[in-house]
NUDREN-651680 format. One line per 10 residues: their letters; for each residue x negated, z, y of C-alpha. Coordinates in pm, whole numbers, plus 32768, in hexadecimal, padded with zeros to 4 digits. Each point is the difference from the previous one (the first is absolute). Layout:
BEGIN
a> X,Z,Y  ... .
This chain:
BEGIN
mpfyengpvr> AE98,7396,DEF7  7F9E,804A,817E  80F3,802E,8113  7FED,7F85,8163  8090,80F8,80F9  807C,7FC1,816F  80C7,811F,8087  813B,801B,7F2F  7FB1,7EBC,7F3F  7F4B,8030,7EAF .
iryeeagsgy> 7FBE,7EB9,7F48  7F7C,7FE9,7E9F  7F09,7EDC,7FD7  7F17,7F75,7EF1  7EC8,7F2D,8000  7F4F,7F30,7F03  7ECF,7F1A,8010  7F14,7FAC,8114  7FC7,7EE9,8105  80C8,7F79,8116 .
pllvipgggi> 814E,80CD,802E  8141,7F82,7F61  8139,80D1,8049  8109,7FE3,7EED  8163,8042,8041  80CC,8049,7ECF  815F,7F7B,7FC7  813D,80CB,7FC2  80A4,7FF8,815B  8023,8156,80A3 .
nssignlsgg> 7F9A,8095,7EAF  7EAF,7F41,8012  7EEB,80D2,7F51  7EAB,7FD9,7F64  809F,8018,7E9A  80C6,7EBA,803F  7EBD,7F43,7FEB  7FD8,804A,7E86  8170,802E,7FBE  80B1,7ED2,8071 .
apfnpmkefa> 7F27,7F18,80E5  7FAB,7EB1,7F61  7E8E,805C,801A  7F39,8124,807E  7F19,7FB5,8120  7F4D,813B,7FD8  7F79,7F97,7EC0  7FE7,7E85,802D  7F3C,8012,8145  7F43,8134,7FED .
deyrcitidl> 7ECE,7F3E,7F85  7FE0,7F69,8166  80B9,80CB,80F8  8034,8167,8064  816E,8018,7F9C  80CD,8102,80AE  8178,8049,7FAE  80F3,80EE,808C  8141,80B6,7F9D  8112,7FC3,80F2 .
rnsnesestg> 8075,8114,80DA  812C,80A8,7F86  801B,7F21,7EC8  80C3,80B7,7EF0  7ED7,7F91,7F0E  7EEE,8086,80C6  7F4F,812B,809B  7FE4,7F80,815C  80EC,80B9,80FA  8039,7FE8,8178 .
plevdrpwda> 811B,7FFB,8103  8119,7F18,7FC2  7FBB,7F38,8144  8175,7F7A,802C  7FD0,7F35,8136  7EB9,7F48,7F83  7FFA,7FDE,7E8C  7F23,7ED3,7FD0  7F0F,807C,810B  7FE7,814A,7F69 .
ftddhiglmd> 7F91,7F74,7EB4  7F05,7F1F,80B2  7F86,812D,80AE  7F97,8091,7EBB  7F5A,7EBC,7F8D  7F35,7FE2,8142  7FCA,8177,8005  7F56,8007,7EA8  7F23,7ED8,8067  7F94,80C2,8125 .
hlgidkflvl> 7FC6,812E,7F25  7F29,7F50,7F15  7F33,7F72,8124  8070,7E92,7FB4  802F,7F19,8116  8050,7EAE,7F70  809D,7FD4,7EA7  80B5,7F09,7F0B  815E,8055,7F94  80D9,7FB7,7ECF .
gfciggpfiw> 8169,8078,7FDE  8108,7FEA,7F12  8176,7FE6,8055  8021,80E2,8133  7E94,7FCD,8027  8068,7E98,80A4  80B1,80AB,8120  7EF3,80F8,8023  7EEB,7EFC,8014  80BF,7F4E,8112 .
nllkrapdrv> 801F,8140,80B4  7E8B,803D,7FE5  7FDE,7EA7,8084  80B4,804F,812D  7F77,8166,802F  7E98,7FC2,7FAF  7FB7,7E86,8011  7E97,802B,803C  7FBE,80D8,7ECF  80BF,7F46,7EEE .
vagvlaqpsg> 7F1C,7EEE,7F7F  80F4,7F62,7F0E  8139,8057,7F3B  8098,7FBE,7EB5  817D,8020,7FE7  806A,800D,7E8F  8173,7FF1,7FBE  8044,806F,8166  8153,8088,8069  80DA,7F68,80F8 .
vtpelpdlfy> 8168,7FDD,8082  80F0,7F3D,7F30  811B,7F9D,810B  8110,8001,7EE1  7FA2,8164,7FA6  7FBE,8097,8150  802B,816D,7F8F  7F41,7FE5,7EB0  7EE4,80E0,805A  80D3,80FF,80CC .
danikgwapd> 80FB,8021,7EC8  7EF1,801E,7EFE  7F3C,810B,80BA  812D,80DA,8084  8047,801F,7E7F  7EA9,7FEF,7F69  7F1D,80AE,80FD  80CB,80D3,80F4  8090,80F9,7F0E  7EB4,8050,7F5F .
icarrpditm> 7F46,8035,813D  8110,80D8,8091  8002,80D2,7EDA  7E87,8031,8009  7FEB,8027,817D  8101,80EC,80AD  7F85,7F8A,814E  8090,7EA5,7FAF  8187,7FCF,7FF9  80C8,7EDA,7F75 .
dmaaafldnm> 804B,7FA7,8169  7E9A,7FED,8059  7FB3,7F39,7ECF  811F,7F00,8050  7F93,7FF0,816D  7E91,7FAF,7F86  8068,7EF9,7F0B  80EC,7F6A,80FE  7EE5,7FD4,80F3  7F19,7F8A,7EF8 .
yragrdfvft> 80D5,7F06,7F4E  812F,7F9A,80D1  7FDD,8042,8185  7FA6,7EA5,806B  7F1C,7FBB,7ECF  7FD9,7EA3,7F96  7F05,7F1A,7F4F  7EEA,80F1,7F8B  807C,8137,80A1  7ECF,804E,80D5 .
vsrdfvrecq> 7FB7,7EC7,80CA  80A8,7EC7,8088  7FE3,7EA2,7F9C  7F48,7FC3,8149  7EF9,8101,7F9A  7FB4,7F65,7EC5  7FF4,7EA2,8094  7EEC,807C,80F0  7F45,80EE,7F0E  7E9F,7F7E,7FC4 .
tpvlilpddi> 7FA3,80E6,7EF0  7FDE,7F51,7E95  810C,8074,7F1B  8038,7F97,7E8F  817B,801E,7F8F  8057,8025,7E8B  8183,7FCE,800B  8100,8097,7F28  8174,7F9A,7FD3  80DE,812E,7FF2 .
pvhpyavame> 80ED,808E,8105  7F05,8114,8073  7EDF,7EFE,7FE6  80A8,7ECE,808B  7F4A,7EA5,7FC6  808E,7F77,8133  7F74,80FE,80EF  7EA9,7FF8,7F56  7FE4,7E96,801A  808C,7FF1,815F .
samlapksev> 7EEB,8100,8053  7EF7,7F18,7F63  8086,7ED1,80B9  7FF6,80A9,814E  7EAD,80B7,7FE4  7EFB,7F10,8080  7EF3,8085,7F04  80C8,8039,7ECC  7FD4,7FB8,7E94  80FF,800F,7EDC .
slfpwkdpke> 7FC9,803F,7E9E  808C,7F31,7EDF  8176,805D,7FBD  806C,809D,7F17  7EB8,80D1,7FE9  8082,812A,7F3E  80CB,7F46,7EF9  7F86,7FBE,7EF4  7EFA,8114,8011  7EF1,7F1C,7F97 .
ripvavrqvr> 800D,7F85,8173  7FB7,8146,8097  7E6F,7FE5,7FCF  8022,7EA1,80B1  80AD,80B1,812D  7EF3,8113,7FF1  7EE2,7F07,800C  809B,7F5A,8132  802C,8155,80B2  7E89,8042,7FAF .
sflrahcptt> 7F91,7EBB,808E  80D8,8032,8133  7F5E,814B,8036  7EA7,7F81,7FCB  8038,7EE4,80ED  807D,80DC,8113  7F23,813E,7FD0  7EF8,800C,8111  7EEA,8051,7EFD  8049,7EDC,7F13 .
g> 80D6,7EF7,80C1 .
């Protein structure tokens, strides 16, 4: 797989298919990696949509499941990751693109819409992450145990204190709703989005549906769409129809 390099940042990425660009963001939280698309995602967009789109996916910086590395930007965790997404598109000479993301890809898509509103044509948020008010430390606690020790063991330049501060800024310091943007932002966002809700603590149904109700150009899949598994192809067809409707070359 090729790498995109920008100073101290080195990001592994993969491409499949041809056509209009579709950025695919794997799930897995901070341990998001390309392998998660075939090893846990409900469907693999790199296979499902390569017949129509130039699908591009990425290993998240400093994921313990990936080869992507870079500084741990404690004071700007979400924006550092978004820098990598935008930087890869720049590296590939891509201006405008579609985006589909699982899990942590939901907050990433909202941040892309905030940072690069003129470049993201439409977004699909599948089982998006969000804040469950009754479990405010859910993501911090999971990652301080499940991510921080491994990254510190692999990277002597990263200490547990740094990892804790990074996670605090990412998941606890004033974070609400979808982590990266406010309800007012979603209410004013004019980019079309399709939301495929889930209903577990890390992918709260209430937040997904509130986003759909607030966003003026939103669509929502059937629910549940993953269970039974026979429903997944129906959801994939809806994603394909949404992408086609908003792709500048087909819509």
